[in-house]
C-alpha positions as a Markdown table, in Angstrom:
| # | Residue | x | y | z |
|---|---|---|---|---|
| 1 | Met | 119.0 | -251.1 | 18.8 |
| 2 | Pro | 122.0 | -253.4 | 18.3 |
| 3 | Asp | 124.5 | -250.9 | 19.8 |
| 4 | Glu | 124.5 | -251.3 | 23.6 |
| 5 | Gly | 125.9 | -247.8 | 24.2 |
| 6 | Ala | 123.3 | -246.1 | 22.1 |
| 7 | Arg | 120.5 | -248.2 | 23.7 |
| 8 | Lys | 121.8 | -247.2 | 27.2 |
| 9 | Thr | 121.9 | -243.5 | 26.2 |
| 10 | Val | 118.3 | -243.6 | 24.9 |
| 11 | Leu | 117.1 | -245.3 | 28.0 |
| 12 | Gln | 118.8 | -242.7 | 30.2 |
| 13 | His | 117.1 | -239.9 | 28.3 |
| 14 | Leu | 113.8 | -241.6 | 28.7 |
| 15 | Ala | 114.3 | -242.1 | 32.4 |
| 16 | Leu | 115.4 | -238.5 | 33.0 |
| 17 | Gly | 112.3 | -237.2 | 31.2 |
| 18 | Leu | 110.0 | -239.3 | 33.3 |
| 19 | Ile | 111.2 | -237.8 | 36.6 |
| 20 | Lys | 108.4 | -235.7 | 37.9 |
| 21 | Thr | 110.0 | -232.5 | 39.1 |
| 22 | Thr | 109.6 | -228.8 | 38.4 |
| 23 | Thr | 113.3 | -228.1 | 39.1 |
| 24 | Leu | 114.6 | -230.2 | 36.3 |
| 25 | Thr | 115.6 | -228.2 | 33.2 |
| 26 | Pro | 116.4 | -230.0 | 30.0 |
| 27 | Asp | 120.1 | -229.6 | 29.0 |
| 28 | Arg | 120.2 | -232.1 | 26.1 |
| 29 | Ile | 118.4 | -232.7 | 22.9 |
| 30 | Pro | 118.8 | -236.2 | 21.4 |
| 31 | Phe | 118.9 | -236.5 | 17.7 |
| 32 | Phe | 118.3 | -239.9 | 16.0 |
| 33 | Val | 120.1 | -239.8 | 12.7 |
| 34 | Gly | 120.2 | -242.4 | 10.0 |
| 35 | Glu | 118.9 | -243.6 | 6.7 |
| 36 | Gly | 115.3 | -244.8 | 6.4 |
| 37 | Ser | 113.8 | -248.0 | 7.7 |
| 38 | Asn | 116.1 | -248.3 | 10.7 |
| 39 | Gly | 113.6 | -247.7 | 13.6 |
| 40 | Lys | 113.8 | -244.0 | 14.3 |
| 41 | Ser | 110.0 | -243.4 | 13.8 |
| 42 | Ala | 109.2 | -246.6 | 15.7 |
| 43 | Leu | 111.3 | -245.4 | 18.6 |
| 44 | Leu | 109.5 | -242.0 | 18.5 |
| 45 | Arg | 106.1 | -243.8 | 18.7 |
| 46 | Ile | 107.3 | -245.8 | 21.7 |
| 47 | Ile | 108.6 | -242.7 | 23.4 |
| 48 | Lys | 105.3 | -241.0 | 22.8 |
| 49 | Glu | 103.4 | -243.9 | 24.4 |
| 50 | Val | 105.7 | -244.0 | 27.4 |
| 51 | Tyr | 105.3 | -240.3 | 28.1 |
| 52 | Gly | 101.6 | -240.3 | 27.2 |
| 53 | Lys | 100.2 | -238.5 | 24.2 |
| 54 | Gln | 98.8 | -235.7 | 26.4 |
| 55 | Asn | 102.4 | -234.8 | 27.5 |
| 56 | Cys | 103.8 | -234.6 | 24.0 |
| 57 | Thr | 103.6 | -232.2 | 21.1 |
| 58 | Ser | 105.3 | -231.9 | 17.7 |
| 59 | Val | 106.3 | -228.4 | 16.8 |
| 60 | Ser | 109.2 | -228.3 | 14.3 |
| 61 | Ala | 112.1 | -225.9 | 14.7 |
| 62 | Glu | 111.1 | -224.3 | 11.4 |
| 63 | Glu | 107.6 | -223.8 | 12.6 |
| 64 | Met | 108.9 | -222.1 | 15.8 |
| 65 | Glu | 111.1 | -219.9 | 13.8 |
| 66 | Lys | 108.3 | -218.8 | 11.4 |
| 67 | Asp | 105.5 | -218.5 | 13.9 |
| 68 | His | 106.6 | -217.4 | 17.4 |
| 69 | Phe | 103.2 | -218.1 | 18.7 |
| 70 | Ser | 103.6 | -221.8 | 17.9 |
| 71 | Lys | 105.9 | -222.0 | 21.0 |
| 72 | Ser | 102.8 | -221.7 | 23.1 |
| 73 | Leu | 102.0 | -225.3 | 22.0 |
| 74 | Leu | 105.0 | -226.4 | 24.2 |
| 75 | Ile | 103.4 | -225.1 | 27.4 |
| 76 | Lys | 102.8 | -227.9 | 30.0 |
| 77 | Lys | 104.3 | -230.5 | 27.6 |
| 78 | Arg | 107.2 | -232.7 | 28.7 |
| 79 | Leu | 108.3 | -233.6 | 25.2 |
| 80 | Asn | 108.5 | -232.1 | 21.7 |
| 81 | Leu | 108.9 | -234.8 | 19.1 |
| 82 | Cys | 109.8 | -233.9 | 15.6 |
| 83 | Ser | 110.3 | -236.6 | 13.0 |
| 84 | Glu | 112.2 | -234.6 | 10.4 |
| 85 | Leu | 114.5 | -231.6 | 10.3 |
| 86 | Asn | 114.9 | -229.8 | 7.0 |
| 87 | Gly | 118.5 | -229.2 | 6.2 |
| 88 | Arg | 119.7 | -225.7 | 5.2 |
| 89 | Lys | 122.8 | -224.6 | 3.4 |
């Protein structure tokens, strides 16, 4: 990431998520936006490795909206990684 401010923000989010506490509630959702081939998917793979695959899931917002039981896949997970969001008009 060439932008130092963006790099610092991403690292802060990573560090915050790695804090092992039950009183921490997430209050931010980072979105990585941009054209293809700029490292977004690579960053998500790195984040998944840092947190551990067993602590991650990938349930899209669309899936949660359609199937309310899909939210159960989030139980005991520290991170929900979604690579794409479908835009709606």
